[in-house]
N, C-alpha and C positions, 0 to 999 in steps of 0.2 A: 559801212565798211566790217568785213567780216573778221574777228579777230583772229589773230595766232592760235593754234594749240600748245596746248602747256610744256613747260618743257619735260624732257624726259628722262627717267633711270640713265646714268651713264650705264650703256653697255659693258657685259665682262670682258675684258681680252682673254686669251685664251693662246696658250700656246701648246703643244705636245714635244716636248722634248724627252726622248727617250731612257726612263723607260714610265716620265713621270708628266701628269699634267700638272701646269702652271695657269692656274686663271684665277681674275677678282678685278678687281680696280683700284687704283692706285693714284690721287691727282693731288699733290701737296695742297694742303688747309681744306680739302674739301671731305675726303674718304679712301683711306687704304686699308684693303683686305687681301692676302693671297692665300688662296686655298690647294692646297697638296692632294686631291683624294688618295693617292694611292698610300700618304704616310698618316691617314685619316686627322689633317691637321691643317688647319688657317693659321696662317702667320698675321699676326690684329686680326680688328672684327670689321672696322669702319661704322657702317650702318646695319653689319650685318645680311647682305643680300641673302636672299631663300638659298642657293648654292651652298651659302658656309653652313646650314644648318646641319650636314648629314657630316660633317666632322665633329669629331670626340672630344678634339683638345684644341685649343685656341692658343696658340705662345703671344701673348701681348710682350711688345719692346716694348711700352712706354706709356703713359694716360693723358696723352694729349688724344683732345675729344674727336680727330678726323679718323684717329688709329682704335679710339675706345667705344663711344659714342653707344655702339650696337652690344655692348656686354650684356645687358639684362633682358634686352629683348631676344638675345641667342639662349640663355638660360629658359625662359619662359617657352618659347617655340619648343626647343629640342623637348621640354616635359610635356607641351601642349598636343605634340604630336607622338608621343609615346616614344621616341627617339631614344629614351636613357639621359641619366646627367652629366652636363658638360663638364669640359673640366678647364678652366683659364688658368694658363702658366704663367708667372708675374716674374718682377722684380720684388723682394722682399718686402720694401717702403711703399709698395702697389695692396701688397696681401691684403692691410685694414680697412684703406679707402672700397677695397671691393664690396669687403661684410657689410660696410657702411652703407655706400650702394644698393644691396641688396634689400638690406633693413628698410633701407626709405624706403622703394618698392613695394614691402609688406604693408606698411602705411597708407599709402598711394593706393593699391589694387585692394589692400583687406583680404589678401592671401598671401599664403606663402609660398614661393619657388624654389625647389630645392636645386643648390650648384654646388661646383668642385674648383676649390682655387688652390693650387700650389705654387709657392715662392719657390722660387729657384735662386741660389746663391752663384754670382760666377764660378765657372767651370764644375758646377754642380750637374749631375745629369737624372734623368727622367725617362724609363722603359716606355716609349707610345706601343710597340709593337712587337712582337718577339725577334732579341737580338736587335731590335732597332731602336736606336735613346737619341732623345731631344739633350743636346748640352748647352747650356748659357754662357754668354760672355760677354763683359762687361760691354758696352759703347760710351759715345761720347756726345752726349744731347743737351738740351738745356734745362731738361727734367732728368731723376734715377732712370735708364736703360740698360736694355738686355739686347742682346744679339740672340741669334741661335744655331747653331750646328747641328746638322743629321747626322748620325754616325751607326754604323753598322760593324756591329763586335762578330768577328769570324776565330774560330779556334782553328789553328796550327800547328802539327806536330811541330816539336821543337828542329831547329835545322841541324844538331848534332845527336839528332836520333833517327834519322831521315835514312830508311834504307834499311832498317834492322828487321830481320822476322817478325813476324807478329805474335810469335809464340815471346820474343822476350820483353816488347812491348808490353804484353800481358802481364809480365812477372815485374817488370817495372813496376806499372803502374798497383800489384795489389803491395808491392813495398810501400807504396802510398809517396813514387816521385810523382811530381808533376812531367808529366809527359808532351805538354800542349803549351802551347803561347797565345794570347789572344791577342788579332790583332785591330785593330779602328779603322773603318773604311770610311774617308767624310766623304756622304753622299748630296748632302747640300746644306748651303748657306743662306741666313737671311737678317741681314745686318740691321734696317729697320732704322728708323734716322738718325745721322749720325755723321761729325764732322770727322776729318782725315785723322788718323789716331794709329794708336798703338794693337788696338785691335785688326787692324790690314795685317802683322807681323806675325798673326799665328797661324801656326800650320795647318791645321782644320779650316781655315778660313780660305788661304791661299790654293791648299790643294783638295778641296770641294768640289767635286763634277760638275754642281750646279750651281752657282754664282748669285741669286739675287739681293741687289744695292739698290738704296735710292742714289737719285743724282736730282738733286731739284732744279740747281742751275747752270748754265749751257754761256750765257751772253759772257763776254769777255768783263761787260762792265759791273757783272753780277755777283766777283768775285768776293767782294764786301759785305755785300749780301749771305752769302754762304758762309761767309765765316761768323758772324753777327749771330745769325741762329740757325749754326752747328749743324750743318747741311754740306753734300756733299759736291761740288762742281764736276764740269768736263774733265778739269783740267786732272783732279784726283783721280778718275775714271782714266785717263791714260795712262798716270803711274799703276794704277790695279790691273790694267791690261798689260803691263810688261812682265808684273809677278804673277800676277795668278797662273794656276794651271788648269783651270776651268774649261770645260770644251763648252757648257753654255755660260755666258753672264747676259741676266737679265736687267736694265734698269729699270725702276720704279719711283714713284714721285716727282714726277716730273710737273712744272708746274703752269697752268694754263698759260702764264705770260706769255710763252712759248708755242707759237704754231707748229706742229707736225713737220711741215712741210721745212720750217726755220731750221729745226730740229735735227733731222737729217743731214742738212748741206755744215752744219756746226760740226757733226758725231763724224761724216766723211771726211771733212779737212781737219780734223785732230788727228784721227785713227786709223793707222796701217790697214793699207785692204785686206790682208792677213786677217788680220782681230775684227775688222769689222763684221766680218764671216759668223764669228759668233758670239755676236753682241745681237742682242733684241731688247725693243721695247715692248714692254708687257701692253701698252693702249694701243700699240700702233694696229688697229683693228685689221686696213687695208691689206697689207706687208704680210701679218701672222695670218691673215686667210690665204691669201695665195699659195704662202708657204704649206697651209696643213694640206690646201687641195693636193699639190706638188706629191704631198706624202702620199693620199690616199691613191691618185695615181699610180705612182711607186709600188703600192703594195697587192693595187685589183692586178698590176701587170705582173707582178712577180708571182701571183694565185693563178693566172693565167700560163 
């Protein structure tokens, strides 16, 4: 009898949610890494698939191994390939353990890998691109954890000054008056692993254009498992859809306990049709591929 082929590494899930690509692997208890190439950022790092190396930032939600196992490899490969020193953003209680991890690898490898680590307090921000900021917020998991919102800061003329001639605006500015106000546009939110709680009352979470959130459990009899492990259940997603203004909502971290066809049935039974159109499963390769092909066809048709 001929033996079976060895198990293959999971394929990266992929969604094009204009203007962003959302790609990665997220399977509960195994691996979670979600990359947004246009933002130069990965949320969590899983086992660091090759694609994740191109991101200069890793926004680490918490220290569970399925979300953080690839940290040292991420740093090492970026340095080895001449890609610059990577920066991991993390909860303040994770900063020292990451230093400890990288020091341990010095003993193991007999060489020192350059790395950056930046701890963010809840509601602290870090500029990751020009006018684009990463804001941390507190989530509710079994270990210290953060979610992240990506916000764009835009300067706009104050409402009471709109319509004034340019020379008057210049004169006010010369007097030292602030003639503009800063607006924050929530572009994206990534919750990481969390139970339902006050983090879902935040305006930057509810108003994000793209919301990426976990949904580990779907079955009716798994509500207690969700509570014990401090994860989300499909019931919470129903509530979230009623409140979120996101154009796209992406579910990650589904358990292998639930077959994809079963997941579709349960989601379709629980979610309103109008909300179902903006809800996506990152690891639903077939549906996401069909959608991407339709996007390509539509683009090609417009080009003609």
